[in-house]
C-alpha positions in Angstrom: 14.7 -4.3 -2.0 11.8 -3.4 0.3 11.5 -4.5 3.9 8.0 -6.0 4.4 7.8 -4.3 7.8 8.4 -1.0 6.2 5.7 -1.6 3.6 3.2 -2.7 6.2 4.1 0.3 8.4 3.7 2.7 5.5 0.4 1.1 4.6 -0.9 1.4 8.2 0.2 5.0 8.3 -1.6 5.9 5.1 -4.8 4.2 6.4 -4.6 6.4 9.5 -3.9 9.6 7.5 -6.1 9.0 4.4 -8.8 6.5 5.6 -10.8 5.1 2.8 -8.7 7.0 0.2 -5.4 5.4 1.3 -5.1 3.0 -1.6 -6.1 5.8 -4.1 -3.4 8.0 -2.6 -0.8 5.2 -2.9 -1.8 4.6 -6.6 -1.4 8.3 -7.3 2.1 8.3 -5.8 3.0 5.3 -7.9 1.8 7.1 -11.0 3.9 10.1 -10.1 6.9 8.0 -9.7 6.3 6.4 -13.1 6.0 9.8 -14.6 9.5 10.5 -13.2 10.6 7.1 -14.6 11.4 5.9 -11.1 10.5 2.3 -11.5 11.7 1.3 -8.0 9.7 4.1 -6.4 6.6 3.1 -8.3 7.1 -0.5 -7.3 7.3 0.5 -3.7 4.1 2.5 -3.9 2.3 -0.3 -5.7 3.4 -2.7 -2.9 2.1 -0.3 -0.3 -1.2 -0.1 -2.2 -1.6 -3.9 -2.4 -0.8 -4.1 1.4 -3.5 -1.4 2.1 -6.0 -3.5 0.2 -5.0 -6.6 2.1 -5.2 -4.9 5.5 -8.6 -3.5 4.7 -10.3 -6.5 3.1 -12.8 -8.5 5.1 -11.8 -11.9 6.3 -13.8 -15.1 6.0 -14.8 -16.8 9.2 -12.4 -19.7 8.6 -9.5 -17.4 7.6 -6.8 -16.3 10.0 -5.4 -12.8 10.0 -1.9 -12.3 8.6 
């Protein structure tokens, strides 16, 4: 369905373009897709939003980076 590399690449691009608001921007896009009844598109944007949050979260000292 979605290629993980594409999701990560989109998430990284949104972080560069929208900074701290990247996950909010992705959530709005998901909402717009749902309003158009595009479940697949909404799922893609939700996956991008989750990836943004994962990329931005702080790691514990004993945790390796993905």
